All heavy atoms as an XYZ file, in Angstrom:
971
protein
N      16.552     48.655     31.710
C      16.271     47.717     30.640
C      15.025     48.154     29.886
O      14.037     48.537     30.477
C      16.008     46.336     31.230
C      17.113     45.362     31.061
S      16.587     43.758     31.707
C      17.782     42.808     30.891
N      15.092     48.048     28.574
C      13.923     48.419     27.782
C      12.930     47.259     27.757
O      13.230     46.137     28.165
C      14.344     48.787     26.360
O      14.736     47.624     25.664
N      11.757     47.536     27.265
C      10.708     46.515     27.213
C      11.090     45.357     26.287
O      10.816     44.198     26.583
C       9.404     47.159     26.745
C       8.209     46.244     26.834
C       6.916     46.941     26.450
O       6.793     48.157     26.686
O       6.050     46.252     25.893
N      11.735     45.644     25.159
C      12.169     44.595     24.230
C      13.226     43.700     24.858
O      13.218     42.482     24.664
C      12.704     45.208     22.938
C      11.606     45.834     22.094
O      10.439     45.386     22.237
O      11.906     46.748     21.316
N      14.133     44.296     25.617
C      15.169     43.494     26.274
C      14.564     42.593     27.337
O      15.001     41.466     27.525
C      16.239     44.402     26.888
C      17.107     45.092     25.857
C      18.049     46.095     26.502
O      17.778     46.607     27.588
N      19.148     46.392     25.809
N      13.556     43.076     28.020
C      12.887     42.254     29.037
C      12.171     41.084     28.368
O      12.243     39.948     28.831
C      11.901     43.110     29.862
C      12.675     44.123     30.704
C      11.029     42.234     30.747
C      11.797     45.131     31.415
N      11.477     41.347     27.236
C      10.796     40.271     26.516
C      11.794     39.238     26.013
O      11.551     38.038     26.096
C       9.990     40.836     25.341
C       8.730     41.528     25.743
C       7.986     42.028     24.509
C       6.755     42.801     24.901
N       6.049     43.337     23.727
N      12.929     39.701     25.491
C      13.952     38.772     25.009
C      14.536     37.961     26.153
O      14.839     36.771     25.993
C      15.063     39.524     24.284
C      14.618     40.068     22.934
O      13.587     39.570     22.424
O      15.289     40.978     22.410
N      14.709     38.563     27.306
C      15.273     37.849     28.457
C      14.296     36.799     28.972
O      14.705     35.754     29.473
C      15.626     38.831     29.561
N      12.996     37.060     28.862
C      11.993     36.112     29.339
C      11.664     35.042     28.307
O      10.991     34.063     28.625
C      10.715     36.862     29.722
C      10.831     37.829     30.898
C       9.526     38.581     31.091
C      11.223     37.086     32.160
N      12.109     35.198     27.076
C      11.761     34.286     25.991
C      12.819     33.197     25.811
O      13.266     32.927     24.709
C      11.579     35.067     24.692
C      10.921     34.221     23.617
O      10.194     33.285     23.966
O      11.149     34.518     22.426
N      13.219     32.573     26.903
C      14.166     31.464     26.839
C      13.622     30.318     27.675
O      12.828     30.519     28.588
C      15.575     31.874     27.341
C      15.518     32.399     28.762
C      16.211     32.877     26.417
C      16.870     32.649     29.378
N      14.054     29.114     27.355
C      13.626     27.941     28.092
C      14.365     27.874     29.418
O      15.470     28.393     29.552
C      13.900     26.688     27.269
N      13.778     27.248     30.430
C      14.461     27.127     31.715
C      15.788     26.384     31.547
O      15.865     25.363     30.882
C      13.488     26.315     32.569
C      12.162     26.496     31.921
C      12.431     26.701     30.460
N      16.822     26.918     32.125
C      18.141     26.301     32.033
C      18.969     26.795     30.870
O      20.163     26.532     30.806
N      18.357     27.481     29.923
C      19.094     28.009     28.778
C      19.654     29.380     29.117
O      19.048     30.153     29.858
C      18.197     28.144     27.546
C      17.941     26.816     26.876
O      18.639     25.846     27.208
O      17.038     26.767     26.017
N      20.793     29.666     28.554
C      21.353     31.000     28.724
C      20.827     31.894     27.611
O      20.506     31.417     26.521
C      22.876     30.946     28.683
O      23.304     30.412     27.449
N      20.716     33.178     27.864
C      20.227     34.064     26.804
C      21.175     34.057     25.611
O      22.390     34.028     25.779
C      20.175     35.445     27.461
C      20.729     35.298     28.819
C      20.997     33.876     29.094
N      20.634     34.030     24.405
C      21.498     33.954     23.217
C      22.244     35.268     22.989
O      21.718     36.349     23.217
C      20.519     33.674     22.085
C      19.225     34.226     22.564
C      19.219     34.061     24.052
N      23.473     35.129     22.540
C      24.208     36.311     22.120
C      24.252     36.328     20.600
O      23.785     35.407     19.941
C      25.611     36.348     22.726
C      26.413     35.105     22.393
O      25.824     34.139     21.876
O      27.622     35.098     22.655
N      24.800     37.367     20.033
C      24.782     37.524     18.577
C      25.623     36.460     17.878
O      25.259     35.957     16.822
C      25.267     38.917     18.192
C      25.005     39.233     16.745
C      25.227     40.692     16.424
O      24.888     41.538     17.266
O      25.731     40.963     15.336
N      26.749     36.066     18.471
C      27.601     35.037     17.856
C      26.886     33.700     17.810
O      26.973     32.958     16.826
C      28.910     34.909     18.632
N      26.134     33.389     18.856
C      25.381     32.134     18.890
C      24.285     32.140     17.827
O      24.017     31.132     17.182
C      24.781     31.920     20.283
C      23.958     30.688     20.396
N      24.496     29.434     20.364
C      22.613     30.527     20.508
C      23.527     28.540     20.465
N      22.375     29.177     20.556
N      23.639     33.274     17.637
C      22.579     33.389     16.636
C      23.132     33.188     15.227
O      22.543     32.472     14.418
C      21.895     34.763     16.743
O      21.412     34.930     18.063
C      20.752     34.882     15.771
N      24.279     33.799     14.940
C      24.890     33.642     13.620
C      25.308     32.195     13.399
O      25.110     31.626     12.318
C      26.099     34.600     13.468
C      26.894     34.278     12.222
C      25.632     36.034     13.465
N      25.852     31.554     14.445
C      26.262     30.155     14.326
C      25.065     29.246     14.079
O      25.115     28.357     13.223
C      26.979     29.724     15.607
C      27.428     28.272     15.598
C      28.030     27.865     16.934
O      28.464     28.736     17.690
O      28.056     26.648     17.188
N      23.956     29.463     14.797
C      22.794     28.604     14.598
C      22.151     28.855     13.229
O      21.659     27.920     12.601
C      21.782     28.781     15.719
O      21.272     30.081     15.742
N      22.164     30.091     12.749
C      21.639     30.356     11.408
C      22.489     29.680     10.338
O      21.957     29.169      9.348
C      21.560     31.858     11.151
C      20.405     32.601     11.805
C      20.496     34.092     11.525
C      19.081     32.054     11.337
N      23.808     29.664     10.537
C      24.665     28.987      9.564
C      24.429     27.476      9.586
O      24.463     26.826      8.543
C      26.131     29.316      9.814
O      26.556     28.804     11.057
N      24.171     26.913     10.771
C      23.850     25.481     10.838
C      22.529     25.182     10.136
O      22.395     24.159      9.458
C      23.809     25.017     12.289
C      25.149     24.845     12.977
C      24.965     24.461     14.440
C      25.990     23.808     12.265
N      21.544     26.059     10.303
C      20.272     25.867      9.597
C      20.473     25.962      8.084
O      19.868     25.196      7.325
C      19.234     26.902     10.037
C      18.570     26.583     11.351
C      18.665     27.452     12.419
C      17.837     25.411     11.517
C      18.047     27.160     13.629
C      17.231     25.114     12.719
C      17.341     25.993     13.765
O      16.734     25.704     14.958
N      21.324     26.872      7.645
C      21.588     27.017      6.209
C      22.286     25.778      5.660
O      21.969     25.299      4.563
C      22.431     28.259      5.952
N      23.241     25.228      6.426
C      23.913     23.994      5.998
C      22.907     22.855      5.925
O      22.888     22.073      4.966
C      25.067     23.656      6.953
C      26.189     24.675      6.816
C      25.599     22.237      6.697
C      27.257     24.556      7.889
N      22.040     22.746      6.931
C      21.011     21.705      6.922
C      20.061     21.847      5.756
O      19.695     20.862      5.110
N      19.662     23.071      5.470
C      18.781     23.308      4.332
C      19.462     22.921      3.026
O      18.857     22.269      2.169
C      18.350     24.773      4.288
C      17.483     25.181      3.100
C      16.140     24.452      3.159
C      17.281     26.675      3.074
N      20.734     23.286      2.884
C      21.478     22.933      1.674
C      21.585     21.422      1.496
O      21.380     20.896      0.396
N      21.895     20.708      2.582
C      21.989     19.248      2.493
C      20.634     18.614      2.187
O      20.548     17.660      1.404
C      22.557     18.680      3.790
C      24.043     18.920      4.037
C      24.435     18.459      5.435
C      24.867     18.205      2.991
N      19.573     19.127      2.804
C      18.238     18.578      2.557
C      17.820     18.779      1.102
O      17.291     17.865      0.456
C      17.222     19.220      3.506
N      18.078     19.966      0.577
C      17.745     20.236     -0.827
C      18.588     19.362     -1.747
O      18.072     18.798     -2.721
C      17.931     21.744     -1.145
C      17.875     22.007     -2.633
C      16.884     22.568     -0.415
N      19.871     19.222     -1.442
C      20.752     18.386     -2.257
C      20.282     16.931     -2.277
O      20.203     16.311     -3.351
C      22.192     18.465     -1.739
C      23.204     17.595     -2.470
C      23.447     18.150     -3.873
C      24.496     17.519     -1.693
N      19.943     16.383     -1.119
C      19.460     15.000     -1.072
C      18.143     14.837     -1.821
O      17.914     13.816     -2.474
C      19.322     14.542      0.379
C      20.631     14.292      1.117
C      20.371     14.066      2.602
C      21.370     13.114      0.522
N      17.272     15.831     -1.742
C      15.997     15.764     -2.462
C      16.220     15.799     -3.967
O      15.615     15.007     -4.715
C      15.094     16.930     -2.032
O      14.895     16.870     -0.624
C      13.760     16.878     -2.741
N      17.085     16.680     -4.430
C      17.375     16.780     -5.863
C      18.017     15.491     -6.366
O      17.652     14.979     -7.435
C      18.266     18.009     -6.153
C      18.809     17.989     -7.563
C      17.488     19.285     -5.904
N      18.944     14.937     -5.585
C      19.589     13.683     -5.987
C      18.558     12.565     -6.084
O      18.592     11.745     -7.013
C      20.736     13.318     -5.013
C      21.233     11.907     -5.243
C      21.875     14.310     -5.142
N      17.618     12.510     -5.153
C      16.580     11.477     -5.200
C      15.718     11.610     -6.455
O      15.422     10.611     -7.123
C      15.711     11.558     -3.950
N      15.332     12.824     -6.798
C      14.531     13.025     -8.010
C      15.332     12.677     -9.264
O      14.796     12.079    -10.196
C      14.016     14.459     -8.086
C      12.744     14.676     -7.339
C      12.753     15.307     -6.104
C      11.534     14.238     -7.847
C      11.584     15.501     -5.400
C      10.360     14.432     -7.159
C      10.389     15.064     -5.924
N      16.601     13.034     -9.301
C      17.433     12.731    -10.463
C      17.597     11.219    -10.617
O      17.480     10.678    -11.727
C      18.801     13.438    -10.354
C      19.779     12.910    -11.391
C      18.630     14.935    -10.517
N      17.850     10.522     -9.506
C      18.002      9.070     -9.588
C      16.725      8.379    -10.040
O      16.774      7.385    -10.770
C      18.429      8.506     -8.229
C      19.875      8.712     -7.832
C      20.141      8.088     -6.469
C      20.820      8.122     -8.857
N      15.592      8.887     -9.602
C      14.323      8.254     -9.965
C      13.947      8.509    -11.416
O      13.258      7.695    -12.033
C      13.216      8.752     -9.047
N      14.397      9.620    -12.006
C      13.977      9.991    -13.343
C      14.975      9.649    -14.442
O      14.643      9.743    -15.614
C      13.687     11.498    -13.393
C      12.571     11.927    -12.468
C      11.241     11.330    -12.860
O      10.937     11.173    -14.038
N      10.443     10.970    -11.879
N      16.202      9.292    -14.076
C      17.214      9.006    -15.088
C      17.657      7.555    -14.986
O      17.182      6.801    -14.144
C      18.443      9.922    -14.909
O      19.038      9.643    -13.646
C      18.061     11.378    -15.005
N      18.577      7.183    -15.849
C      19.112      5.820    -15.848
C      20.554      5.812    -15.341
O      21.365      5.013    -15.784
C      19.051      5.236    -17.260
C      17.652      5.131    -17.783
N      16.754      4.221    -17.300
C      16.986      5.850    -18.723
C      15.592      4.363    -17.921
N      15.708      5.364    -18.798
N      20.870      6.692    -14.402
C      22.215      6.739    -13.836
C      22.505      5.533    -12.942
O      23.645      5.150    -12.751
C      22.408      8.024    -13.032
C      22.395      9.323    -13.835
C      22.468     10.512    -12.897
C      23.555      9.338    -14.815
N      21.444      4.970    -12.371
C      21.580      3.827    -11.473
C      20.865      2.643    -12.115
O      19.843      2.803    -12.782
C      20.965      4.152    -10.098
C      21.046      2.974     -9.163
C      21.652      5.357     -9.490
N      21.396      1.457    -11.903
C      20.781      0.230    -12.410
C      19.350      0.141    -11.892
O      19.087      0.338    -10.706
C      21.633     -0.952    -11.961
C      21.156     -2.279    -12.408
C      20.828     -2.654    -13.670
C      20.967     -3.431    -11.589
N      20.448     -3.956    -13.707
C      20.528     -4.471    -12.430
C      21.133     -3.684    -10.251
C      20.248     -5.745    -11.968
C      20.860     -4.957     -9.781
C      20.421     -5.969    -10.643
N      18.404     -0.112    -12.768
C      16.970     -0.060    -12.472
C      16.523     -0.720    -11.183
O      15.855     -0.093    -10.356
N      16.856     -2.020    -10.957
C      16.390     -2.665     -9.720
C      16.997     -2.093     -8.435
O      16.483     -2.336     -7.353
C      16.810     -4.119     -9.902
C      16.892     -4.307    -11.370
C      17.369     -2.996    -11.914
N      18.076     -1.325     -8.533
C      18.684     -0.782     -7.315
C      18.156      0.600     -6.947
O      18.576      1.167     -5.944
C      20.201     -0.724     -7.473
O      20.550      0.247     -8.433
N      17.229      1.129     -7.723
C      16.687      2.462     -7.436
C      15.980      2.509     -6.077
O      16.199      3.447     -5.314
C      15.781      2.945     -8.584
C      16.644      3.284     -9.797
C      14.966      4.159     -8.169
C      15.877      3.708    -11.013
N      15.135      1.509     -5.717
C      14.515      1.575     -4.383
C      15.535      1.583     -3.245
O      15.345      2.273     -2.248
C      13.638      0.324     -4.322
C      13.345      0.001     -5.736
C      14.573      0.406     -6.505
N      16.620      0.849     -3.408
C      17.656      0.837     -2.369
C      18.324      2.203     -2.286
O      18.541      2.740     -1.193
C      18.691     -0.279     -2.652
C      19.840     -0.214     -1.679
C      18.032     -1.636     -2.617
N      18.643      2.783     -3.428
C      19.275      4.106     -3.442
C      18.349      5.158     -2.840
O      18.798      6.011     -2.059
C      19.658      4.484     -4.872
N      17.060      5.102     -3.157
C      16.110      6.057     -2.591
C      15.957      5.851     -1.082
O      15.805      6.826     -0.332
C      14.760      5.950     -3.288
C      14.739      6.396     -4.753
C      13.355      6.197     -5.351
C      15.197      7.824     -4.902
N      16.016      4.610     -0.632
C      15.940      4.342      0.805
C      17.153      4.905      1.533
O      17.028      5.493      2.615
C      15.829      2.842      1.070
O      14.668      2.328      0.504
N      18.330      4.744      0.946
C      19.546      5.301      1.549
C      19.466      6.818      1.608
O      19.812      7.440      2.626
C      20.795      4.828      0.767
C      22.031      5.594      1.179
C      20.998      3.337      0.956
N      18.992      7.434      0.548
C      18.840      8.890      0.545
C      17.786      9.339      1.559
O      17.943     10.392      2.196
C      18.478      9.382     -0.849
C      19.603      9.295     -1.892
C      19.063      9.593     -3.278
C      20.739     10.235     -1.532
N      16.730      8.553      1.741
C      15.696      8.898      2.730
C      16.261      8.834      4.144
O      15.980      9.708      4.976
C      14.495      7.964      2.590
N      17.062      7.821      4.436
C      17.688      7.724      5.759
C      18.647      8.896      5.965
O      18.704      9.488      7.058
C      18.392      6.364      5.924
C      19.263      6.336      7.161
C      17.370      5.243      5.963
N      19.390      9.255      4.931
C      20.262     10.423      5.026
C      19.474     11.700      5.271
O      19.882     12.557      6.066
N      18.340     11.821      4.605
C      17.472     12.983      4.795
C      16.967     13.052      6.244
O      16.938     14.123      6.855
C      16.299     12.891      3.822
C      15.402     14.085      3.768
C      15.943     15.192      2.912
O      16.621     16.051      3.439
N      15.654     15.173      1.629
N      16.588     11.901      6.792
C      16.148     11.876      8.186
C      17.283     12.279      9.118
O      17.068     13.018     10.089
C      15.621     10.486      8.557
C      14.275     10.180      7.971
S      13.602      8.635      8.571
C      14.403      7.468      7.482
N      18.489     11.809      8.835
C      19.634     12.187      9.658
C      19.903     13.678      9.617
O      20.195     14.301     10.645
N      19.801     14.269      8.430
C      19.996     15.719      8.299
C      18.942     16.462      9.113
O      19.256     17.403      9.851
C      19.942     16.145      6.818
C      19.813     17.649      6.673
C      21.180     15.655      6.089
N      17.691     16.054      9.021
C      16.627     16.747      9.751
C      16.793     16.591     11.259
O      16.605     17.552     12.010
C      15.253     16.243      9.306
C      14.850     16.767      7.977
N      14.227     17.972      7.812
C      14.997     16.253      6.731
C      13.994     18.185      6.523
N      14.463     17.147      5.854
N      17.141     15.394     11.696
C      17.310     15.168     13.133
C      18.485     15.965     13.685
O      18.430     16.492     14.798
C      17.505     13.682     13.419
C      16.285     12.796     13.213
C      16.663     11.334     13.386
C      15.182     13.170     14.173
N      19.551     16.063     12.933
C      20.753     16.729     13.424
C      20.669     18.241     13.304
O      20.907     18.958     14.275
C      21.983     16.225     12.642
O      22.044     14.809     12.754
C      23.243     16.834     13.182
N      20.325     18.735     12.131
C      20.399     20.176     11.892
C      19.153     20.940     12.328
O      19.243     22.107     12.696
C      20.676     20.458     10.418
C      22.073     20.118     10.010
C      22.349     18.912      9.389
C      23.120     20.993     10.250
C      23.639     18.596      9.011
C      24.413     20.682      9.880
C      24.674     19.478      9.261
N      17.976     20.312     12.254
C      16.752     21.041     12.556
C      16.182     20.697     13.927
O      15.678     21.560     14.629
C      15.705     20.813     11.474
C      16.177     21.229     10.106
C      16.163     20.343      9.042
C      16.651     22.498      9.887
C      16.610     20.727      7.790
C      17.105     22.897      8.643
C      17.085     22.010      7.590
N      16.247     19.432     14.336
C      15.747     19.045     15.654
C      16.852     19.026     16.707
O      16.575     18.831     17.881
C      15.074     17.672     15.578
C      13.823     17.627     14.708
C      13.280     16.211     14.643
C      12.770     18.575     15.231
N      18.095     19.204     16.271
C      19.262     19.278     17.158
C      19.382     18.053     18.069
O      19.735     18.174     19.239
C      19.221     20.558     18.000
C      19.129     21.794     17.182
N      20.171     22.235     16.393
C      18.114     22.672     16.995
C      19.802     23.339     15.779
N      18.563     23.622     16.108
N      19.069     16.871     17.548
C      19.245     15.646     18.306
C      20.674     15.159     18.122
O      21.096     14.841     17.022
C      18.275     14.561     17.835
C      16.828     14.748     18.228
C      15.999     13.580     17.734
C      16.673     14.880     19.720
N      21.389     15.126     19.209
C      22.754     14.619     19.192
C      22.864     13.566     20.275
O      21.907     13.284     20.994
C      23.771     15.741     19.454
O      23.513     16.308     20.733
C      23.676     16.825     18.386
N      24.028     12.992     20.422
C      24.221     11.958     21.441
C      24.800     12.543     22.723
O      25.308     11.813     23.556
C      25.129     10.855     20.901
O      26.374     11.409     20.537
N      24.713     13.840     22.890
C      25.230     14.483     24.093
C      24.416     14.127     25.316
O      23.276     13.665     25.231
N      24.992     14.336     26.506
C      24.290     13.965     27.739
C      23.016     14.776     27.983
O      22.119     14.310     28.674
C      25.324     14.245     28.839
C      26.321     15.155     28.224
C      26.306     14.894     26.754
N      22.909     15.952     27.396
C      21.708     16.761     27.595
C      20.572     16.367     26.656
O      19.473     16.886     26.773
C      22.023     18.243     27.452
C      22.667     18.588     26.119
O      23.192     17.669     25.457
O      22.648     19.777     25.739
N      20.803     15.447     25.735
C      19.777     15.044     24.774
C      19.291     13.623     24.982
O      18.667     13.048     24.091
C      20.306     15.183     23.344
C      20.337     16.619     22.896
O      19.478     17.393     23.270
N      21.331     16.963     22.119
N      19.543     13.033     26.138
C      19.162     11.644     26.374
C      17.654     11.470     26.276
O      17.162     10.525     25.658
C      19.691     11.162     27.745
C      19.153      9.794     28.088
C      21.205     11.153     27.738
N      16.893     12.379     26.870
C      15.428     12.266     26.821
C      14.904     12.405     25.402
O      13.968     11.707     25.005
C      14.779     13.315     27.716
C      14.966     12.993     29.182
O      15.188     11.847     29.542
N      14.886     14.010     30.012
N      15.489     13.291     24.612
C      15.055     13.459     23.230
C      15.330     12.201     22.415
O      14.499     11.771     21.607
C      15.761     14.650     22.587
C      15.331     15.963     23.187
O      14.278     16.059     23.797
N      16.153     16.973     23.030
N      16.502     11.618     22.606
C      16.851     10.406     21.868
C      15.953      9.246     22.302
O      15.511      8.450     21.469
C      18.348     10.075     22.061
C      18.698      8.735     21.448
C      19.213     11.176     21.464
N      15.655      9.144     23.582
C      14.767      8.082     24.058
C      13.349      8.256     23.505
O      12.701      7.283     23.123
C      14.735      8.062     25.594
C      16.048      7.622     26.212
S      16.475      5.936     25.781
C      15.287      5.041     26.731
N      12.870      9.488     23.440
C      11.542      9.742     22.867
C      11.523      9.390     21.387
O      10.553      8.809     20.887
C      11.149     11.202     23.081
N      12.596      9.716     20.674
C      12.679      9.361     19.262
C      12.709      7.844     19.085
O      12.024      7.297     18.221
C      13.921      9.993     18.633
C      14.162      9.647     17.176
C      13.072     10.244     16.299
C      15.525     10.116     16.736
N      13.494      7.153     19.905
C      13.566      5.686     19.817
C      12.201      5.066     20.114
O      11.783      4.116     19.439
C      14.618      5.155     20.782
N      11.495      5.579     21.095
C      10.162      5.075     21.408
C       9.211      5.295     20.234
O       8.432      4.402     19.880
C       9.616      5.764     22.664
C       8.254      5.302     23.063
C       8.062      4.042     23.596
C       7.153      6.129     22.901
C       6.807      3.605     23.954
C       5.896      5.705     23.260
C       5.713      4.439     23.794
N       9.275      6.453     19.611
C       8.443      6.719     18.442
C       8.754      5.792     17.285
O       7.846      5.303     16.604
N      10.032      5.515     17.068
C      10.431      4.589     15.999
C       9.895      3.193     16.289
O       9.399      2.499     15.388
C      11.964      4.597     15.827
C      12.426      3.448     14.943
C      12.423      5.925     15.250
N       9.966      2.757     17.538
C       9.447      1.427     17.904
C       7.937      1.355     17.675
O       7.428      0.361     17.131
C       9.800      1.090     19.368
C       9.036     -0.125     19.866
C      11.299      0.853     19.506
N       7.223      2.384     18.045
C       5.766      2.395     17.846
C       5.419      2.347     16.364
O       4.540      1.582     15.939
C       5.137      3.630     18.518
C       5.312      3.577     20.033
C       3.681      3.790     18.154
C       4.645      2.397     20.705
N       6.100      3.131     15.551
C       5.838      3.118     14.106
C       6.175      1.747     13.527
O       5.425      1.205     12.710
C       6.639      4.245     13.404
C       6.615      4.079     11.900
C       6.073      5.599     13.788
N       7.293      1.151     13.967
C       7.665     -0.186     13.497
C       6.583     -1.207     13.859
O       6.201     -2.043     13.029
C       9.015     -0.597     14.096
C       9.437     -1.986     13.761
C       9.942     -2.284     12.505
C       9.331     -3.006     14.690
C      10.337     -3.569     12.182
C       9.713     -4.298     14.379
C      10.218     -4.584     13.122
N       6.084     -1.156     15.099
C       5.030     -2.087     15.502
C       3.749     -1.894     14.694
O       3.078     -2.869     14.333
C       4.742     -1.934     16.992
C       5.823     -2.457     17.932
C       5.478     -2.120     19.379
C       6.021     -3.942     17.759
N       3.404     -0.647     14.397
C       2.217     -0.385     13.578
C       2.378     -0.954     12.166
O       1.452     -1.563     11.622
C       1.944      1.109     13.506
C       1.286      1.731     14.726
C       1.292      3.243     14.620
C      -0.129      1.226     14.868
N       3.552     -0.761     11.579
C       3.779     -1.263     10.221
C       3.765     -2.777     10.199
O       3.107     -3.399      9.355
C       5.095     -0.693      9.656
C       4.948      0.804      9.400
C       5.508     -1.417      8.386
C       6.233      1.502      9.039
N       4.492     -3.407     11.140
C       4.542     -4.876     11.176
C       3.165     -5.448     11.465
O       2.747     -6.430     10.833
C       5.587     -5.348     12.217
C       5.483     -6.835     12.468
C       6.986     -5.003     11.746
N       2.438     -4.849     12.397
C       1.091     -5.331     12.705
C       0.146     -5.197     11.521
O      -0.642     -6.101     11.233
N       0.229     -4.092     10.815
C      -0.622     -3.899      9.637
C      -0.295     -4.900      8.544
O      -1.194     -5.479      7.921
C      -0.462     -2.478      9.101
O      -0.873     -1.544     10.056
N       1.004     -5.125      8.315
C       1.393     -6.117      7.307
C       0.948     -7.523      7.709
O       0.508     -8.308      6.870
C       2.903     -6.073      7.083
C       3.431     -4.830      6.383
C       4.959     -4.840      6.356
C       2.871     -4.727      4.982
N       1.036     -7.847      8.996
C       0.591     -9.159      9.482
C      -0.900     -9.332      9.263
O      -1.357    -10.361      8.766
C       0.939     -9.308     10.965
C       0.466    -10.594     11.568
C       1.166    -11.772     11.351
C      -0.678    -10.630     12.346
C       0.735    -12.963     11.900
C      -1.118    -11.813     12.903
C      -0.410    -12.984     12.675
N      -1.670     -8.307      9.611
C      -3.120     -8.390      9.443
C      -3.479     -8.500      7.964
O      -4.322     -9.321      7.581
C      -3.799     -7.171     10.093
C      -3.712     -7.290     11.604
C      -5.248     -7.038      9.646
C      -4.147     -6.057     12.348
N      -2.836     -7.698      7.123
C      -3.157     -7.748      5.695
C      -2.757     -9.081      5.073
O      -3.446     -9.591      4.186
C      -2.479     -6.600      4.965
C      -3.113     -5.261      5.260
S      -2.515     -3.907      4.246
C      -0.790     -3.855      4.633
N      -1.658     -9.682      5.510
C      -1.242    -10.956      4.922
C      -2.164    -12.097      5.345
O      -2.341    -13.050      4.600
C       0.198    -11.277      5.310
O       0.289    -11.556      6.685
N      -2.757    -12.006      6.529
C      -3.658    -13.067      6.985
C      -5.117    -12.783      6.669
O      -5.971    -13.630      6.878
C      -3.484    -13.280      8.492
C      -2.204    -13.955      8.834
N      -1.016    -13.278      8.915
C      -1.917    -15.247      9.080
C      -0.055    -14.118      9.210
N      -0.566    -15.322      9.313
N      -5.396    -11.607      6.159
C      -6.768    -11.242      5.843
C      -7.325    -12.109      4.720
O      -8.437    -12.623      4.811
C      -6.826     -9.760      5.445
C      -8.206     -9.159      5.248
C      -8.962     -9.165      6.572
C      -8.077     -7.741      4.743
N      -6.548    -12.300      3.680
C      -6.992    -13.111      2.558
C      -7.185    -14.568      2.982
O      -8.103    -15.237      2.528
C      -5.984    -13.021      1.410
C      -6.556    -13.568      0.125
O      -7.762    -13.566     -0.068
N      -5.679    -14.022     -0.746
N      -6.360    -15.051      3.867
C      -6.460    -16.431      4.330
C      -7.745    -16.653      5.136
O      -8.346    -17.713      5.073
C      -5.239    -16.781      5.191
C      -5.303    -18.128      5.827
N      -5.181    -19.288      5.100
C      -5.483    -18.499      7.111
C      -5.292    -20.318      5.916
N      -5.465    -19.871      7.142
N      -8.166    -15.659      5.892
C      -9.332    -15.807      6.756
C     -10.643    -15.453      6.066
O     -11.699    -15.642      6.646
C      -9.171    -14.927      7.996
C      -8.051    -15.413      8.884
O      -7.758    -16.597      8.929
N      -7.410    -14.493      9.576
N     -10.588    -14.948      4.843
C     -11.816    -14.589      4.140
C     -12.435    -15.830      3.504
O     -11.746    -16.778      3.149
C     -11.539    -13.537      3.066
C     -11.205    -12.192      3.660
S     -10.931    -10.946      2.401
C     -12.556    -10.788      1.725
N     -13.738    -15.782      3.374
C     -14.455    -16.895      2.768
C     -14.197    -16.912      1.261
O     -14.209    -15.860      0.626
C     -15.956    -16.727      3.036
C     -16.806    -17.894      2.583
S     -18.552    -17.637      2.926
C     -18.544    -17.273      4.645
N     -13.958    -18.091      0.692
C     -13.753    -18.165     -0.760
C     -14.997    -17.686     -1.512
O     -16.118    -17.839     -1.058
C     -13.501    -19.647     -1.027
C     -13.122    -20.228      0.298
C     -13.771    -19.373      1.337
N     -14.780    -17.108     -2.690
C     -15.875    -16.528     -3.473
C     -16.881    -17.600     -3.891
O     -18.083    -17.356     -3.871
C     -15.301    -15.835     -4.713
C     -16.342    -15.111     -5.526
S     -17.219    -13.841     -4.599
C     -16.148    -12.481     -4.850
N     -16.416    -18.793     -4.220
C     -17.354    -19.849     -4.639
C     -18.289    -20.204     -3.515
O     -19.510    -20.397     -3.718
C     -16.580    -21.084     -5.097
N     -17.794    -20.309     -2.302
C     -18.648    -20.629     -1.148
C     -19.635    -19.498     -0.885
O     -20.802    -19.744     -0.566
C     -17.762    -20.852      0.100
O     -16.762    -21.816     -0.211
C     -18.591    -21.326      1.260
N     -19.208    -18.265     -1.022
C     -20.091    -17.134     -0.798
C     -21.213    -17.112     -1.838
O     -22.368    -16.850     -1.505
C     -19.311    -15.824     -0.843
C     -20.122    -14.639     -0.377
S     -19.317    -13.029     -0.418
C     -17.644    -13.347     -0.110
N     -20.894    -17.416     -3.098
C     -21.915    -17.449     -4.146
C     -22.918    -18.566     -3.903
O     -24.122    -18.405     -4.162
C     -21.267    -17.585     -5.518
C     -20.502    -16.358     -6.023
C     -19.811    -16.680     -7.340
C     -21.443    -15.180     -6.184
N     -22.458    -19.714     -3.395
C     -23.386    -20.814     -3.088
C     -24.327    -20.456     -1.957
O     -25.485    -20.863     -1.932
C     -22.606    -22.079     -2.731
C     -21.921    -22.731     -3.912
C     -21.078    -23.919     -3.506
O     -20.922    -24.203     -2.322
N     -20.534    -24.598     -4.488
N     -23.846    -19.693     -1.001
C     -24.687    -19.299      0.133
C     -25.748    -18.298     -0.310
O     -26.835    -18.243      0.296
C     -23.819    -18.699      1.240
C     -22.959    -19.712      1.942
S     -21.904    -18.968      3.188
C     -23.100    -18.359      4.347
N     -25.484    -17.506     -1.341
C     -26.441    -16.494     -1.787
C     -27.579    -17.123     -2.589
O     -28.645    -16.555     -2.709
C     -25.741    -15.438     -2.628
C     -24.855    -14.527     -1.804
C     -24.134    -13.507     -2.685
O     -24.183    -13.569     -3.896
N     -23.459    -12.564     -2.045
N     -27.368    -18.297     -3.127
C     -28.418    -18.915     -3.969
C     -29.443    -19.627     -3.178
O     -29.504    -19.997     -2.146
C     -27.771    -19.887     -4.956
C     -26.933    -19.177     -5.967
C     -26.220    -20.153     -6.883
O     -26.278    -21.351     -6.696
N     -25.519    -19.624     -7.852
C-alpha cells in the first residue's frame, strides 16, 4: 500500500466503509442538486420580494415558505439528515436546538412586551428629577 492509500484508509469515521469512486460521484451529484435547489430558492425569494408577482401582504408568508424550503434543502442535501435509523441522534440534536431557539425567541418577546409595562412613566421620572 502506498502512503496516500494509507492516509485515505485512515481518513474515515468509525463504522464507515471506505468510499469508492461510484459513491463519490453519487455524493457529488447530490451536492450539485442541493446547490441548484438552494440557488433556485434564493433567486425566487429575491424575485418575489422585488416584483409584484405576489399580492403585497402575502410576501412575508411566501418568503417564510421559501425559507423553510431552504432549510429543508440544507438539512437534507448538505447535512444529510434523514429519518433513517442511523440518524436518530442527529435528528434529536436538531430538535433540541430548535426547541432552544424557540424558547429564546419566545422569552425575548415576552421580556420586550413587558418591558414597557414595567418602566416608569416619563411624567413621573421628570417630577422626580425636579
